[in-house]
N, C-alpha and C positions, 0 to 999 in steps of 0.2 A: 236491366232496370237498376236504379239506385237502391241499395240495400236499406232496410229499415234500421237506421242508426239509433241505437238505444243509448249511446254515450251522451251524457248531458253536456251540451255546449257551454252551459254556465257553471259547470262543476270543474273548478280549477285546482289542479294538483300542485303541491310544492315540488320543487326539483325538476321543473320542465323549462328548457331553454328552446325557444322557437326561432327558426330561421326561415324567412320568406325568400323564394328563389324561383326563377323561371324554370319551367318544366324541362326545356332543352338543356339548361345548365346542369340541372340535377342529374339528368341522364348521363351527361359527360362525367360527372363525379363518379357515378356508378361504373361506367365503362372503363374509365382510367384508374379506378380504385384510388382516388385522390380527392382532397379538398382543393378546389381551384379558386384562387383568389385574385381579383383584379387589383390594379393600382389605386390606392386611396387618393392619389393626386387627381383622379378623374371625378371625385365626388362633387356634387353641386354645392354642398356647404363649405364655402371657402374658409370660414373661420375654423372649422374642424380640421381642414387640411393644414392650415397654418400652425395650429397647436401640435399636430402630429409631426410636422416638419421640425418644429422646435424640439420635440422629444427626441427625434432621430439625431439631430445635431448635437444634443447634449449626451447622447449615448454612442459616441464614437462613430457616428454616421453609419451605423449598422442598419441596412434597409429592413423594412417591415411590411407585412400585410396584415389586414384586420378582418376578422369575422365578427359581424354584428348579430347579436341574438336578442330576442325579446325575453326578458326574465319574467316568467309567469308565476313567481312565488306569491303566496298569500292569495288575495282576491283579484290580482291584476289579470286582465284578460285582453285578448286581441280585439280589434275593432274594425269597422269598415275602413277607417283611415289606414291601418296597416296593410290591408289587402289592396286598397286603391293605389297606395304609394309604392309599395314594395312587391306586390304580386298581381298586378293587373293582367288582364287577358287570361293566359293559361298558367299563371304563376301558382305555386303551391306553398304550403306551410309544413316544414319538417319540425317535429317535436322531439328534441333530444332529451334523453335522461341525463340530467346534469352530472350526477355522481359518476355514471359510467363514462360519459364523454371526457370529463376532466381526468379521470383515472387513466383512460386510454391514451390521452395526449401527454400526460405526465409533465415533466419539466421542459418539454419542447415548446411550450407557450407560456406567456404571461397573461394572467386573467384578472378581471376586476369588474365591479359594478360601476357603471358610469353615473356621475353626479351632475346635476343640472342647476347650479346656483344662479340666482338672480343677481342683479348688480349689488344689492346690499349684502348678499352672502358671499360674494366672490372672494374677498380677501381671506376670510376664515376658511372656506373650502379649499382654496389653492394652497394653503399652508398645511393642510392635512390629507390631501388627495393627490396621488401621482398624476403628473401632467397628462398622460395618455388616457386618463379616465375622467376628464372634465369636458363638459359640453354645454352649450348655451341653454338657458331655461326654455327657450322656444321649442326645444325638441324633447321635453320631459315626457311626452306621451310615448316615446320610443321605449322607455324603461329598459334601457340597453345593458346587457352583459357583454363585455367585449373580450375577444381572444386576440392576442398579439402574437403573430408568427415572425420569427427572425430568419434572415437569410444572408446572402452575400451578393456582391456585385455581379456574380455569374448567374445565379439562379433567380435573382429578383431584379431584372432589368426594367427600366422605366417603361411603363405602358404595356408590359407583357404579363400574361397570366403566370402565377406562381402555383406549382403543383406540389402539394404536401401529400406524399404517398402514405397510405394507411394499410393496415393488414387486411387480409382477405375478408373477414367477417365484421370489420369495424362498423360499417353502416348498419348492418342488420342487428348488431349487438347494442349499439348506442342510440338508435332511433326507436322511440316508443311507438310513435304513430305518424301518419302522414295525412294531411287534409288537402284535398284537391279543390280547385277554384270553384266558387259559387256559380260562375257563369257557364260552366260546362253543361252540355246536354247529357242526359242519362247515358246515351250511347257512347259519347266520348269519355265520360267518366268511367264506364265499365271497361273500355279499351285501355285507358291509362292504368286503371286499377289492376288489370290482368298483367300488364307489363311489370308493375311493381311486385306482384305476387311471384313472378318468375325470378326476382331478385331476393325472395324470401320475406317480403313485408306482408304481414297478415292484417295489421290494423290500418286500413285505408278508408278514409271517410270523405264525404262530400260536404264542403262548407255550407253552413246554414246562415251565413251572415246577412243575406237578403230575405230569406224566408225560413222561419222556424215554426213548423206546425204545432209542435208540442207546446211552445210558448203561447201560441194563439189559443189553444184549447184551455190552458191554465188560466189565462186572462178571462176568457169567457165563463169559465167555471166559477171563479172567485169574484168577478166584478159585481158591484152593486149597481144595477141598471137604473135604479131610482136617481142616482147621482147624475146620470146622463140625460134624464128627461128634460125637455124644454119647459120653461115656465115654472110655475109653482108645483 
């Protein structure tokens, strides 16, 4: 059965970078002990692709791969949108400790917070923000923190996965917690959780994005039912 999750879903910690990924893909990361990154050329957002291509051209055509993370600093939290778009079906959310992740990667990547200027802000933002960290305002709910990995024509071929190898305990040390998909049955959740425990992950939770009983109880506790009465 699903454990009694006492972690508050609405308690957001600074320094957490979340990545949504298919369950099978994450297992491949663990089995290969590598961050596996696809070609950004395959992204649906063609404007984002065009800007990244321009960045590559201006950077001596050194090929890149991109890891997109949700920056949960302050009071920013994930939403049904993030799960539905980036982690549907059996997708999961990995919560990285930002400081540990960036320290472990060191100078092997370029990192930055993405900015989402509207048309009025575009000129000002473009003059103060690196090209690879600019995205259309339509995507501002992504609140993205972006990691840029560099390669060469041999290890970053068009349309192929790039494998960024990491040390043995990289994932266990850098990942604070893992949240499994809200659509999973208790039985499947327990099965996946046990697999993750074999890799050393202790904080594994079941997403409450569709049903959060603690929230329901709090609303019913504090609600003024007189405001909900019909008529006078």
